[in-house]
C-alpha positions in Angstrom: -148.6 -57.6 11.9 -151.8 -57.4 14.0 -151.2 -56.9 17.7 -153.9 -57.9 20.2 -153.8 -56.4 23.7 -155.5 -58.2 26.5 -156.9 -56.3 29.5 -157.6 -58.9 32.3 -160.3 -58.4 34.9 -161.7 -60.7 37.6 -164.9 -61.5 35.6 -164.0 -60.5 32.0 -161.1 -60.2 29.6 -161.1 -57.5 26.9 -159.1 -58.0 23.7 -158.4 -55.3 21.3 -156.8 -55.9 17.9 -154.8 -53.0 16.2 -153.0 -52.7 12.9 -149.3 -51.7 12.5 -150.3 -48.0 12.8 -152.3 -48.5 16.0 -155.7 -48.3 14.3 -158.3 -50.3 16.3 -159.6 -53.1 14.1 -161.8 -55.1 16.5 -162.7 -55.6 20.1 -164.0 -58.5 22.1 -165.0 -59.0 25.7 -165.3 -62.5 27.0 -166.0 -64.1 30.4 -162.9 -64.9 32.4 -163.8 -68.6 32.3 -162.9 -71.5 30.1 -165.8 -70.9 27.7 -164.8 -67.3 27.3 -161.2 -68.4 26.7 -162.3 -70.7 23.9 -164.3 -67.8 22.3 -161.3 -65.5 22.5 -159.0 -68.2 21.0 -161.4 -68.7 18.1 -161.6 -64.9 17.6 -157.7 -64.6 17.7 -157.3 -67.4 15.1 -159.5 -65.4 12.7 -156.7 -62.8 12.4 -154.1 -65.4 11.4 -150.7 -64.6 12.9 -150.9 -62.1 15.7 -148.7 -60.8 18.5 -150.5 -61.0 21.8 -149.7 -58.6 24.7 -151.3 -59.5 28.0 -151.5 -57.0 30.8 -149.3 -58.1 33.7 -151.8 -59.1 36.3 -151.2 -62.9 36.4 -153.5 -63.4 39.4 -156.3 -62.6 36.9 -154.9 -64.0 33.7 -152.8 -67.0 34.6 -155.4 -69.6 33.3 -156.0 -67.6 30.1 -152.3 -67.3 29.5 -151.9 -71.0 29.9 -154.8 -71.6 27.4 -153.1 -69.2 24.9 -149.8 -71.0 25.2 -151.4 -74.4 24.9 -153.3 -73.4 21.8 -150.1 -72.3 20.0 
């Protein structure tokens, strides 16, 4: 299974995909705005089924988390 970790910041979110052994497969940084969220969602769907882990800083990632949940 691919795991994608999300590091949330005020202006950007960085996503890193790793394989089951922890090897970095890809990285993407997007704007912390709706257009950036759409770009990140498209990128995530390219991996198929993934496990997403979001850094616990909801004041920065609340909207992105909602977009992730709404996208399935």
